Phi, psi and omega in degrees: 000120181292128179052040178054035174069041179297329181298327180295317178298313185292319178301320180286347182225085184294340176233127179243109178290131177256117187235135172247118180265130173261346180209143177294337179291342179284342192298307184303313182296318180296310183293319180298320178300316180294314180300320178297332180271002178081014180271130187247023177207166177207137172253114179263121184279153176266060184249354181229163181297336183262008186305312182296320177294323178294317177300315182297318180293316179295318178300315182292315188271334186229007184302337179274345183260336178209159177278133183250115178251169179235136181240168181064036174279115186235356179226149178302322182297333178291332182296315179296320180299316182283335174295316178299329177279354178061045178292161184268338176200159182236134177236132177242144181285346182218183179247135186219122175298328182293330181266349188308305184292324179296322178295312182297316184288343182295333185080359183261132176306137183217153179220117177271153180273146176218159171226333189244160174304323180297319178293320178296317180296324176297314178299314177301321180293338176273357180091016183258152181219012181225124188224152168280129174262104190218141344282120187304315186292336180269348185236038171101351175052223183295326180299317178296318182293325176297319178293316180299330179294324178287324183274323182235069187295343181275351187266140176243150183234154168239093180291138182213146179105101179083359177286138182218182183297335180278333185251348186301320179295324177300320178289313184297336179281353179279139186291336182264009177257122184262332182198164178229136179248154177170185181238003184302327184285355180269351184275000000 
């Protein structure tokens, strides 16, 4: 299974909310807002000191209602921590040979970030075919993804970064976009 079957997670979740928690008190209101919108997943970033605690709490209290992913994974040691928390998917902002075997061996679906043809080719050389296109707005947006579809027709993307309510449909209409990530639905 390529990338521990990340495409299945993405197909089932056409929109992935990217959330950074600054307080555990924010969790109930945030999760309820997502559930009311029919969203069945959440990517919790590792950007604050309480991130791991937030993942544990969301997993414990809402794990039967939505898939809980972790974002901003940038070190191998974080992979074991989130594996212990039994997250449903892992998102990294970039691609790293150093993390490759740890990601694969985790058994958790994962998606690394790319922006350039060289990074996509590196991912393909590792046997991967599904990438986060991040930050999409800074690296060509839909125009870049249209070009990548011609060059890498086997690759699927989850664009994230600068995607908003005005541009989400433009991304979703691209044949090489499997899912879209962002925080616009939290506003």
